[in-house]
TORKOL-4160 file (C-alpha; in steps of 0.2 Angstrom, whole numbers, padded with zeros to 4 digits, m for minus):
330
<pt num="1" X="0000" Y="0000" Z="0000"/>
<pt num="2" X="0008" Y="0016" Z="m0006"/>
<pt num="3" X="0000" Y="0033" Z="0000"/>
<pt num="4" X="0002" Y="0051" Z="m0007"/>
<pt num="5" X="m0005" Y="0063" Z="0006"/>
<pt num="6" X="m0003" Y="0079" Z="m0005"/>
<pt num="7" X="m0012" Y="0080" Z="m0022"/>
<pt num="8" X="m0017" Y="0099" Z="m0024"/>
<pt num="9" X="m0034" Y="0103" Z="m0031"/>
<pt num="10" X="m0039" Y="0119" Z="m0040"/>
<pt num="11" X="m0043" Y="0133" Z="m0027"/>
<pt num="12" X="m0062" Y="0136" Z="m0029"/>
<pt num="13" X="m0066" Y="0152" Z="m0020"/>
<pt num="14" X="m0068" Y="0169" Z="m0026"/>
<pt num="15" X="m0068" Y="0186" Z="m0018"/>
<pt num="16" X="m0080" Y="0190" Z="m0005"/>
<pt num="17" X="m0097" Y="0196" Z="m0010"/>
<pt num="18" X="m0107" Y="0211" Z="m0004"/>
<pt num="19" X="m0114" Y="0200" Z="0010"/>
<pt num="20" X="m0097" Y="0195" Z="0016"/>
<pt num="21" X="m0098" Y="0177" Z="0010"/>
<pt num="22" X="m0088" Y="0169" Z="m0004"/>
<pt num="23" X="m0096" Y="0159" Z="m0017"/>
<pt num="24" X="m0090" Y="0142" Z="m0022"/>
<pt num="25" X="m0086" Y="0139" Z="m0041"/>
<pt num="26" X="m0092" Y="0123" Z="m0048"/>
<pt num="27" X="m0077" Y="0115" Z="m0057"/>
<pt num="28" X="m0077" Y="0115" Z="m0076"/>
<pt num="29" X="m0077" Y="0098" Z="m0085"/>
<pt num="30" X="m0060" Y="0102" Z="m0091"/>
<pt num="31" X="m0054" Y="0103" Z="m0073"/>
<pt num="32" X="m0062" Y="0087" Z="m0068"/>
<pt num="33" X="m0055" Y="0078" Z="m0083"/>
<pt num="34" X="m0037" Y="0085" Z="m0079"/>
<pt num="35" X="m0039" Y="0079" Z="m0061"/>
<pt num="36" X="m0046" Y="0062" Z="m0067"/>
<pt num="37" X="m0030" Y="0060" Z="m0077"/>
<pt num="38" X="m0019" Y="0064" Z="m0062"/>
<pt num="39" X="m0028" Y="0051" Z="m0052"/>
<pt num="40" X="m0027" Y="0038" Z="m0066"/>
<pt num="41" X="m0008" Y="0041" Z="m0067"/>
<pt num="42" X="m0006" Y="0040" Z="m0048"/>
<pt num="43" X="m0015" Y="0023" Z="m0048"/>
<pt num="44" X="m0005" Y="0017" Z="m0062"/>
<pt num="45" X="0011" Y="0021" Z="m0053"/>
<pt num="46" X="0005" Y="0010" Z="m0038"/>
<pt num="47" X="m0003" Y="0023" Z="m0026"/>
<pt num="48" X="m0019" Y="0016" Z="m0017"/>
<pt num="49" X="m0023" Y="0031" Z="m0005"/>
<pt num="50" X="m0024" Y="0049" Z="m0011"/>
<pt num="51" X="m0027" Y="0064" Z="m0001"/>
<pt num="52" X="m0033" Y="0079" Z="m0010"/>
<pt num="53" X="m0027" Y="0096" Z="m0003"/>
<pt num="54" X="m0035" Y="0112" Z="m0001"/>
<pt num="55" X="m0023" Y="0126" Z="0004"/>
<pt num="56" X="m0028" Y="0142" Z="0014"/>
<pt num="57" X="m0017" Y="0157" Z="0018"/>
<pt num="58" X="m0015" Y="0166" Z="0035"/>
<pt num="59" X="m0031" Y="0159" Z="0043"/>
<pt num="60" X="m0047" Y="0150" Z="0041"/>
<pt num="61" X="m0062" Y="0162" Z="0043"/>
<pt num="62" X="m0078" Y="0153" Z="0048"/>
<pt num="63" X="m0089" Y="0166" Z="0039"/>
<pt num="64" X="m0081" Y="0164" Z="0022"/>
<pt num="65" X="m0072" Y="0147" Z="0022"/>
<pt num="66" X="m0079" Y="0133" Z="0011"/>
<pt num="67" X="m0074" Y="0115" Z="0009"/>
<pt num="68" X="m0068" Y="0115" Z="m0009"/>
<pt num="69" X="m0062" Y="0097" Z="m0009"/>
<pt num="70" X="m0079" Y="0090" Z="m0005"/>
<pt num="71" X="m0087" Y="0097" Z="m0021"/>
<pt num="72" X="m0072" Y="0090" Z="m0031"/>
<pt num="73" X="m0073" Y="0073" Z="m0024"/>
<pt num="74" X="m0091" Y="0072" Z="m0027"/>
<pt num="75" X="m0088" Y="0073" Z="m0046"/>
<pt num="76" X="m0074" Y="0060" Z="m0047"/>
<pt num="77" X="m0078" Y="0042" Z="m0052"/>
<pt num="78" X="m0075" Y="0029" Z="m0039"/>
<pt num="79" X="m0061" Y="0017" Z="m0042"/>
<pt num="80" X="m0062" Y="0000" Z="m0033"/>
<pt num="81" X="m0048" Y="m0002" Z="m0020"/>
<pt num="82" X="m0043" Y="0017" Z="m0020"/>
<pt num="83" X="m0046" Y="0028" Z="m0005"/>
<pt num="84" X="m0049" Y="0047" Z="m0007"/>
<pt num="85" X="m0045" Y="0058" Z="0008"/>
<pt num="86" X="m0048" Y="0076" Z="0011"/>
<pt num="87" X="m0034" Y="0087" Z="0018"/>
<pt num="88" X="m0033" Y="0105" Z="0023"/>
<pt num="89" X="m0016" Y="0114" Z="0023"/>
<pt num="90" X="m0014" Y="0131" Z="0032"/>
<pt num="91" X="0000" Y="0143" Z="0027"/>
<pt num="92" X="0006" Y="0152" Z="0043"/>
<pt num="93" X="0015" Y="0169" Z="0042"/>
<pt num="94" X="0017" Y="0184" Z="0054"/>
<pt num="95" X="m0002" Y="0188" Z="0053"/>
<pt num="96" X="m0006" Y="0170" Z="0059"/>
<pt num="97" X="0004" Y="0172" Z="0075"/>
<pt num="98" X="m0012" Y="0180" Z="0083"/>
<pt num="99" X="m0023" Y="0165" Z="0078"/>
<pt num="100" X="m0027" Y="0156" Z="0062"/>
<pt num="101" X="m0044" Y="0149" Z="0066"/>
<pt num="102" X="m0040" Y="0132" Z="0074"/>
<pt num="103" X="m0051" Y="0135" Z="0090"/>
<pt num="104" X="m0064" Y="0124" Z="0098"/>
<pt num="105" X="m0078" Y="0136" Z="0091"/>
<pt num="106" X="m0074" Y="0131" Z="0073"/>
<pt num="107" X="m0073" Y="0112" Z="0077"/>
<pt num="108" X="m0088" Y="0108" Z="0065"/>
<pt num="109" X="m0079" Y="0118" Z="0051"/>
<pt num="110" X="m0064" Y="0106" Z="0051"/>
<pt num="111" X="m0074" Y="0090" Z="0054"/>
<pt num="112" X="m0076" Y="0088" Z="0035"/>
<pt num="113" X="m0057" Y="0086" Z="0033"/>
<pt num="114" X="m0048" Y="0069" Z="0036"/>
<pt num="115" X="m0031" Y="0077" Z="0039"/>
<pt num="116" X="m0026" Y="0094" Z="0045"/>
<pt num="117" X="m0008" Y="0101" Z="0040"/>
<pt num="118" X="0001" Y="0117" Z="0045"/>
<pt num="119" X="0015" Y="0126" Z="0034"/>
<pt num="120" X="0024" Y="0138" Z="0046"/>
<pt num="121" X="0035" Y="0151" Z="0038"/>
<pt num="122" X="0040" Y="0160" Z="0055"/>
<pt num="123" X="0048" Y="0153" Z="0071"/>
<pt num="124" X="0033" Y="0158" Z="0081"/>
<pt num="125" X="0021" Y="0148" Z="0070"/>
<pt num="126" X="0033" Y="0134" Z="0070"/>
<pt num="127" X="0033" Y="0133" Z="0089"/>
<pt num="128" X="0014" Y="0134" Z="0089"/>
<pt num="129" X="0013" Y="0120" Z="0077"/>
<pt num="130" X="0025" Y="0109" Z="0086"/>
<pt num="131" X="0020" Y="0112" Z="0104"/>
<pt num="132" X="0002" Y="0117" Z="0104"/>
<pt num="133" X="m0007" Y="0110" Z="0089"/>
<pt num="134" X="0000" Y="0093" Z="0089"/>
<pt num="135" X="m0008" Y="0088" Z="0106"/>
<pt num="136" X="m0023" Y="0077" Z="0105"/>
<pt num="137" X="m0039" Y="0087" Z="0102"/>
<pt num="138" X="m0053" Y="0088" Z="0089"/>
<pt num="139" X="m0041" Y="0100" Z="0080"/>
<pt num="140" X="m0025" Y="0091" Z="0080"/>
<pt num="141" X="m0013" Y="0094" Z="0066"/>
<pt num="142" X="m0004" Y="0078" Z="0061"/>
<pt num="143" X="0007" Y="0085" Z="0047"/>
<pt num="144" X="0019" Y="0099" Z="0048"/>
<pt num="145" X="0026" Y="0104" Z="0031"/>
<pt num="146" X="0041" Y="0115" Z="0030"/>
<pt num="147" X="0045" Y="0127" Z="0015"/>
<pt num="148" X="0060" Y="0118" Z="0008"/>
<pt num="149" X="0061" Y="0127" Z="m0008"/>
<pt num="150" X="0064" Y="0145" Z="m0001"/>
<pt num="151" X="0082" Y="0152" Z="m0002"/>
<pt num="152" X="0084" Y="0146" Z="0016"/>
<pt num="153" X="0073" Y="0140" Z="0030"/>
<pt num="154" X="0065" Y="0155" Z="0039"/>
<pt num="155" X="0070" Y="0147" Z="0056"/>
<pt num="156" X="0082" Y="0136" Z="0065"/>
<pt num="157" X="0075" Y="0118" Z="0068"/>
<pt num="158" X="0078" Y="0115" Z="0086"/>
<pt num="159" X="0079" Y="0097" Z="0092"/>
<pt num="160" X="0067" Y="0101" Z="0107"/>
<pt num="161" X="0053" Y="0107" Z="0095"/>
<pt num="162" X="0055" Y="0093" Z="0083"/>
<pt num="163" X="0056" Y="0079" Z="0097"/>
<pt num="164" X="0040" Y="0086" Z="0105"/>
<pt num="165" X="0031" Y="0086" Z="0089"/>
<pt num="166" X="0036" Y="0068" Z="0085"/>
<pt num="167" X="0032" Y="0063" Z="0103"/>
<pt num="168" X="0014" Y="0070" Z="0101"/>
<pt num="169" X="0012" Y="0059" Z="0085"/>
<pt num="170" X="0015" Y="0073" Z="0071"/>
<pt num="171" X="0025" Y="0069" Z="0055"/>
<pt num="172" X="0036" Y="0081" Z="0045"/>
<pt num="173" X="0032" Y="0081" Z="0026"/>
<pt num="174" X="0044" Y="0082" Z="0012"/>
<pt num="175" X="0036" Y="0085" Z="m0005"/>
<pt num="176" X="0047" Y="0078" Z="m0018"/>
<pt num="177" X="0041" Y="0090" Z="m0032"/>
<pt num="178" X="0055" Y="0103" Z="m0025"/>
<pt num="179" X="0068" Y="0090" Z="m0030"/>
<pt num="180" X="0062" Y="0090" Z="m0048"/>
<pt num="181" X="0061" Y="0108" Z="m0050"/>
<pt num="182" X="0042" Y="0106" Z="m0053"/>
<pt num="183" X="0028" Y="0118" Z="m0051"/>
<pt num="184" X="0020" Y="0120" Z="m0034"/>
<pt num="185" X="0002" Y="0125" Z="m0029"/>
<pt num="186" X="0000" Y="0143" Z="m0035"/>
<pt num="187" X="m0007" Y="0148" Z="m0018"/>
<pt num="188" X="0009" Y="0143" Z="m0009"/>
<pt num="189" X="0019" Y="0152" Z="m0021"/>
<pt num="190" X="0009" Y="0168" Z="m0019"/>
<pt num="191" X="0010" Y="0166" Z="0000"/>
<pt num="192" X="0029" Y="0165" Z="m0001"/>
<pt num="193" X="0029" Y="0147" Z="0006"/>
<pt num="194" X="0037" Y="0139" Z="m0010"/>
<pt num="195" X="0046" Y="0143" Z="m0026"/>
<pt num="196" X="0048" Y="0136" Z="m0043"/>
<pt num="197" X="0063" Y="0134" Z="m0054"/>
<pt num="198" X="0080" Y="0127" Z="m0054"/>
<pt num="199" X="0086" Y="0138" Z="m0039"/>
<pt num="200" X="0072" Y="0130" Z="m0029"/>
<pt num="201" X="0079" Y="0113" Z="m0033"/>
<pt num="202" X="0096" Y="0117" Z="m0025"/>
<pt num="203" X="0087" Y="0125" Z="m0010"/>
<pt num="204" X="0076" Y="0109" Z="m0008"/>
<pt num="205" X="0091" Y="0097" Z="m0007"/>
<pt num="206" X="0099" Y="0108" Z="0007"/>
<pt num="207" X="0083" Y="0110" Z="0017"/>
<pt num="208" X="0078" Y="0092" Z="0015"/>
<pt num="209" X="0095" Y="0085" Z="0022"/>
<pt num="210" X="0092" Y="0097" Z="0037"/>
<pt num="211" X="0075" Y="0089" Z="0040"/>
<pt num="212" X="0082" Y="0072" Z="0039"/>
<pt num="213" X="0096" Y="0076" Z="0051"/>
<pt num="214" X="0085" Y="0084" Z="0064"/>
<pt num="215" X="0072" Y="0071" Z="0064"/>
<pt num="216" X="0085" Y="0057" Z="0063"/>
<pt num="217" X="0074" Y="0049" Z="0049"/>
<pt num="218" X="0059" Y="0047" Z="0061"/>
<pt num="219" X="0042" Y="0053" Z="0057"/>
<pt num="220" X="0045" Y="0058" Z="0039"/>
<pt num="221" X="0031" Y="0057" Z="0026"/>
<pt num="222" X="0035" Y="0060" Z="0008"/>
<pt num="223" X="0022" Y="0066" Z="m0004"/>
<pt num="224" X="0021" Y="0073" Z="m0022"/>
<pt num="225" X="0014" Y="0091" Z="m0020"/>
<pt num="226" X="0014" Y="0092" Z="m0039"/>
<pt num="227" X="0002" Y="0101" Z="m0050"/>
<pt num="228" X="0008" Y="0094" Z="m0066"/>
<pt num="229" X="0007" Y="0076" Z="m0071"/>
<pt num="230" X="0025" Y="0076" Z="m0077"/>
<pt num="231" X="0031" Y="0078" Z="m0059"/>
<pt num="232" X="0023" Y="0063" Z="m0052"/>
<pt num="233" X="0035" Y="0048" Z="m0048"/>
<pt num="234" X="0033" Y="0030" Z="m0044"/>
<pt num="235" X="0035" Y="0025" Z="m0025"/>
<pt num="236" X="0051" Y="0016" Z="m0027"/>
<pt num="237" X="0059" Y="0030" Z="m0037"/>
<pt num="238" X="0054" Y="0042" Z="m0023"/>
<pt num="239" X="0062" Y="0030" Z="m0011"/>
<pt num="240" X="0078" Y="0030" Z="m0020"/>
<pt num="241" X="0078" Y="0049" Z="m0020"/>
<pt num="242" X="0077" Y="0049" Z="m0001"/>
<pt num="243" X="0091" Y="0038" Z="0001"/>
<pt num="244" X="0102" Y="0052" Z="m0007"/>
<pt num="245" X="0097" Y="0062" Z="0008"/>
<pt num="246" X="0104" Y="0050" Z="0020"/>
<pt num="247" X="0089" Y="0039" Z="0024"/>
<pt num="248" X="0092" Y="0020" Z="0025"/>
<pt num="249" X="0083" Y="0010" Z="0012"/>
<pt num="250" X="0070" Y="0003" Z="0024"/>
<pt num="251" X="0066" Y="0020" Z="0032"/>
<pt num="252" X="0064" Y="0028" Z="0014"/>
<pt num="253" X="0052" Y="0014" Z="0010"/>
<pt num="254" X="0042" Y="0018" Z="0026"/>
<pt num="255" X="0040" Y="0036" Z="0021"/>
<pt num="256" X="0026" Y="0031" Z="0009"/>
<pt num="257" X="0019" Y="0016" Z="0017"/>
<pt num="258" X="0020" Y="0013" Z="0036"/>
<pt num="259" X="0022" Y="0031" Z="0042"/>
<pt num="260" X="0008" Y="0039" Z="0032"/>
<pt num="261" X="m0003" Y="0024" Z="0036"/>
<pt num="262" X="m0001" Y="0026" Z="0054"/>
<pt num="263" X="m0004" Y="0045" Z="0052"/>
<pt num="264" X="m0021" Y="0042" Z="0044"/>
<pt num="265" X="m0026" Y="0030" Z="0058"/>
<pt num="266" X="m0021" Y="0043" Z="0071"/>
<pt num="267" X="m0030" Y="0057" Z="0061"/>
<pt num="268" X="m0046" Y="0047" Z="0065"/>
<pt num="269" X="m0044" Y="0051" Z="0083"/>
<pt num="270" X="m0049" Y="0069" Z="0080"/>
<pt num="271" X="m0067" Y="0063" Z="0080"/>
<pt num="272" X="m0065" Y="0053" Z="0097"/>
<pt num="273" X="m0063" Y="0058" Z="0115"/>
<pt num="274" X="m0045" Y="0061" Z="0120"/>
<pt num="275" X="m0039" Y="0052" Z="0105"/>
<pt num="276" X="m0046" Y="0035" Z="0110"/>
<pt num="277" X="m0050" Y="0025" Z="0095"/>
<pt num="278" X="m0062" Y="0012" Z="0103"/>
<pt num="279" X="m0067" Y="0003" Z="0119"/>
<pt num="280" X="m0060" Y="m0014" Z="0121"/>
<pt num="281" X="m0072" Y="m0028" Z="0122"/>
<pt num="282" X="m0069" Y="m0046" Z="0129"/>
<pt num="283" X="m0070" Y="m0059" Z="0115"/>
<pt num="284" X="m0071" Y="m0077" Z="0122"/>
<pt num="285" X="m0066" Y="m0091" Z="0110"/>
<pt num="286" X="m0080" Y="m0104" Z="0107"/>
<pt num="287" X="m0068" Y="m0118" Z="0114"/>
<pt num="288" X="m0065" Y="m0109" Z="0130"/>
<pt num="289" X="m0083" Y="m0104" Z="0132"/>
<pt num="290" X="m0088" Y="m0123" Z="0130"/>
<pt num="291" X="m0076" Y="m0128" Z="0144"/>
<pt num="292" X="m0083" Y="m0115" Z="0157"/>
<pt num="293" X="m0095" Y="m0123" Z="0170"/>
<pt num="294" X="m0108" Y="m0110" Z="0166"/>
<pt num="295" X="m0121" Y="m0115" Z="0154"/>
<pt num="296" X="m0123" Y="m0098" Z="0145"/>
<pt num="297" X="m0112" Y="m0082" Z="0145"/>
<pt num="298" X="m0116" Y="m0065" Z="0138"/>
<pt num="299" X="m0099" Y="m0057" Z="0133"/>
<pt num="300" X="m0106" Y="m0039" Z="0133"/>
<pt num="301" X="m0116" Y="m0042" Z="0149"/>
<pt num="302" X="m0110" Y="m0043" Z="0167"/>
<pt num="303" X="m0095" Y="m0055" Z="0170"/>
<pt num="304" X="m0100" Y="m0072" Z="0176"/>
<pt num="305" X="m0097" Y="m0077" Z="0193"/>
<pt num="306" X="m0084" Y="m0090" Z="0188"/>
<pt num="307" X="m0073" Y="m0077" Z="0179"/>
<pt num="308" X="m0075" Y="m0063" Z="0193"/>
<pt num="309" X="m0059" Y="m0059" Z="0202"/>
<pt num="310" X="m0059" Y="m0066" Z="0220"/>
<pt num="311" X="m0063" Y="m0054" Z="0234"/>
<pt num="312" X="m0048" Y="m0047" Z="0243"/>
<pt num="313" X="m0044" Y="m0057" Z="0260"/>
<pt num="314" X="m0040" Y="m0046" Z="0275"/>
<pt num="315" X="m0025" Y="m0051" Z="0286"/>
<pt num="316" X="m0037" Y="m0056" Z="0300"/>
<pt num="317" X="m0047" Y="m0068" Z="0289"/>
<pt num="318" X="m0031" Y="m0076" Z="0283"/>
<pt num="319" X="m0025" Y="m0079" Z="0301"/>
<pt num="320" X="m0042" Y="m0086" Z="0305"/>
<pt num="321" X="m0041" Y="m0098" Z="0291"/>
<pt num="322" X="m0023" Y="m0104" Z="0296"/>
<pt num="323" X="m0029" Y="m0107" Z="0314"/>
<pt num="324" X="m0044" Y="m0118" Z="0307"/>
<pt num="325" X="m0032" Y="m0128" Z="0296"/>
<pt num="326" X="m0020" Y="m0131" Z="0311"/>
<pt num="327" X="m0035" Y="m0137" Z="0322"/>
<pt num="328" X="m0040" Y="m0149" Z="0309"/>
<pt num="329" X="m0023" Y="m0156" Z="0308"/>
<pt num="330" X="m0023" Y="m0159" Z="0327"/>
């Protein structure tokens, strides 16, 4: 199972109207056909789980925000064995330091997304992303994507921040489109979170090596992040690319298989209480059930008397039992 958690979709919101609300544009047939061609190519390359990404700059305004991915996925044809996910990425800058919409009052607004991701461009927003927004809650962000194609990283990657984020279950994303000099999401380019061209390719290699060094190869997720079909690569080719960064072969393979699979499972805990997936239940095998002295047993009901834990015996009761045994011997 190979997973790509960053397939950008066309941004489908216009400027706000007189009433302060934005209107959602219905994607044209040409846009749907282009997205269908991308999906067919990714499936042909071997990917079975695809996350379609909507990118927002600065903050999420509950009065104007619309789920653009929902409308796009509703028009894609279903493919057996292929899973589609919805992802929201928020580009954080200096204006986002005072807040960017991830508050409990907006929980219902983010419930329609399977994965939440943050793209910090300042040290303050990086600290918020690593220390605060990776804690278990209905608004937990499980992906932290760094601007790897900028001339230099806008902050120093401290081990304490990175270790805390990894301990909380977050993953750091490395989009391989930067290594190819491909085209990023136009909104990220406008937000100064990514660059295109040959110079961006050189910047990507230096920044990606730094990410691998700080994380020690743990908690890394590789994704495409590509807009053009020509920039998509097969999973094994991407794994070979990551080995050049210093990752072992098995760790490079896990960046598109085991690690993103665990991330998707952890992302489901946003809809549970305190990140608890389920309540464990007792399942008794039929052979064991037949050997019990009781004639019937309800697994979901109260525990049978034969399986109950014996009551605690006090010290006085224990001494009394010993005296009775000694008297019987005499």
